[in-house]
N, C-alpha and C positions, 0 to 999 in steps of 0.2 A: 402660614408655612406648613407644609405637610411633611411628616416624617417619612424617610425613605424606608421601604420595606426590605429587610434583609432576606436574601434568597439563600437557602441551604440546598446545594446541589445534591441530586440523587439520580440514580439510574432511571427512576420513574419520571421525574420532571424532564430529564433530557430526552427520553423516548417520546414523551408527549409533545414536546416542542419540536423535535425532529419530524414526527409524524405530521404535525400541522404545517411545517415549512415545506415538506416534500410533496404536498398535494399539487403544487404547480410545477413540478419537475425537480431536477436535482437542486438541493439547497445551495444557495450562493454563499457558502461559508467564507469565501475569500473577501466578500464585501461587508460582512458583519464585524462590528467592533464592540462587543459587549464588555462589561467589566470582568476582570478575572475574579472568579469566586472561590479559588483554592483548588487543591488537588482532590480527586475522587479515587477511591480504591478500585481502579479498573486497570487491567493490564492485558496487552496482546503478546502472547508467547511467540517464539520464533516459528512454531509450526502453524501459526494463524489462529490458535484458540484464544478466544476472549474470556477473561475472568472478571467477575465482579465480587468483591469482598472475599477473594480467594477461591471462589467456586466457578467452574466453567459455565458460561452462558450457553445453554443447550438449545435454545430456540433460534434457528437460523434467521427467521424474519427480524428478530430483535437485533442480532449481530449486524445484519444488512442495514438496518435503520441507523444504528450507531456508526457504522462505517461511512454512511453518507454525510455525517457531520464532523468527520475528523479533519484536522488541519495541523500542519507543521509550521511553526514559527521558529526560525533559527534551528536549534537542535532539539526543541521540545515539541511534544504532541499535545493537542487539546481536542476536546469535543466542544463544538461551538454552536450555539443557538442565537437567535436575535437578542436574547436577554441574559445569557450567561456563557461563560467560558471556563472550562475546568480542565486541569492537567491530568493526563493519564500516562502510564508507562508503556512503552513499546520496546520489547526486547531486541528486535532487529528491524523489521519492516512491518508496516501496518497490514499488508496483504501478502498472500502467497499465491503465485501463479501455479495452479494445480494441473493445467493441461494447455496444449496449444495444437493448432492444426495449420497445415500449409494450405493457404488459399491463393487465388490468383493474384492478390495484392501483397502477399507476404506471409509472415508468421503471426497468426491471430491467437492471442493468449486469453485465457479465462481465469479469473481469480476465485478464491474461496468464497467471495461475497458476490459472485456473478458479474463482476465488471468484465467487459470484453474490449481489448485494444489490439491493434495491429502494430507490431514493432516497426518503427521508422523514425523519421526526423522528430516527430512530436512525441514519440514513445520509444526512446532509445533503450537499448540493452547495455548494461555495464556489468563487469565482472571484477569483484574485489578478491584479493588473495590474502589468506592468513599469513602474516609475516613470518611466523614460526614454522608452520606446516606446509605452506604453499597451497593449501586446500582452497579451491575457488568457491566463491559465493556469487551466483549470478542474479541479476535483478532486471526488471523491466519497469519503466515509468508508467504509472497508471493515470494519475491526475494531480495537478497542483502540487508538484514536488513530493508526491507520495508514491513510493516504490513498492513493488511486490517481489519478494524472494521467489525465484523460480525453483520449484521443487526438484528433487534429485532425479526422478524418473524423466521429467521433462528436459532437464539439463542434459542427461545422457542422450536423449533423442535429438536435441539440438546439436550435440557434438557429432552425431552420426550424419547430420546434414552439412557439417562444416566444410570449409574450403580454405585454401591458402590464398591470401591476397597480400602481395609484397612480403613483408617480414612477419605478418600476423596470420594466425589461424583463427577463423571465426565463422559467423553466419551472415547471410544477407537477407534483408527484408525491405520491401518498398524501395528497391535500388540503393539501399544504404547498407554498408558493411559494418558489422560490429565485431571487433576483435575480442577473442577469448583468451588466447595465450600466444606468446611469441612462437612463430613457426619452428624456430630452432629447438624448442622443447618437445616437439612431436617425436614419438618413438615409433 
């Protein structure tokens, strides 16, 4: 009988495993079921900045690598490799949609980690409103139940493209209407 080797998760081991897994395309994190190895001191701030041990990760290729192995199970976020699963903290959404353009197919968003999606049935836009202030927080689905917060400048541009459909004001992409606010609230 062989003793099981205990794995101590670290940013380095996760990056190495993610790099190996991504050589054949996007890592299939939804198919991996490794044992939970505990939480790691990694956090994604609301503005999309990734922190490790309290320090911002300044290398975008490393952030992109980590973002390729993020998964949400229930309400919790994890970095997942074929051999380990570690918990991380996400303040709001794991990604930030930093820009979009209007294309023939609709509204094409790009995130802070260079994911590109066109809003539509597979990538809906949703808006949550703060119950106290009414301030909207808009999101677009990027992949596998992982959302991107749409940044303020992009949201203002979306509102400029908005239209009224029935009792809602919103935007249209890929022939799908996404409500932003009730039309009655327009001034």
